[in-house]
C-alpha positions, 0 to 999 in steps of 0.5 A: 111569738113576742117577734111575730107581735112586732111585725103585726105593731108596725102593720097596725102603724103604717095602717095608721099612718096611710087612714090618717096620710100623716106625713114623715119628715127625716131629714130632709127626705119626705118618707113616701106613703107608697114606703108605707104601703110596702112595708104594710104589705112585707111586715104584714106578711111576717108577721103571719108567717112568724104567727104561724111557725110559732104556732106549729112550734107549741105544746099546746094539744092544738090541731094546727092544719 
């Protein structure tokens, strides 16, 4: 489950970047805001999928749909 948490954290960080409109510079390259949108969606989807897979494999006795 820690991996889904990692992707969730990445999604939150990119959400904060988009809300605050923070610029990111890596060397001479200015990272576009559109890249954060893509990473936010991909990380969010991966987090959701990995969390669901983790729940399916758990042995907690909870009925998962």
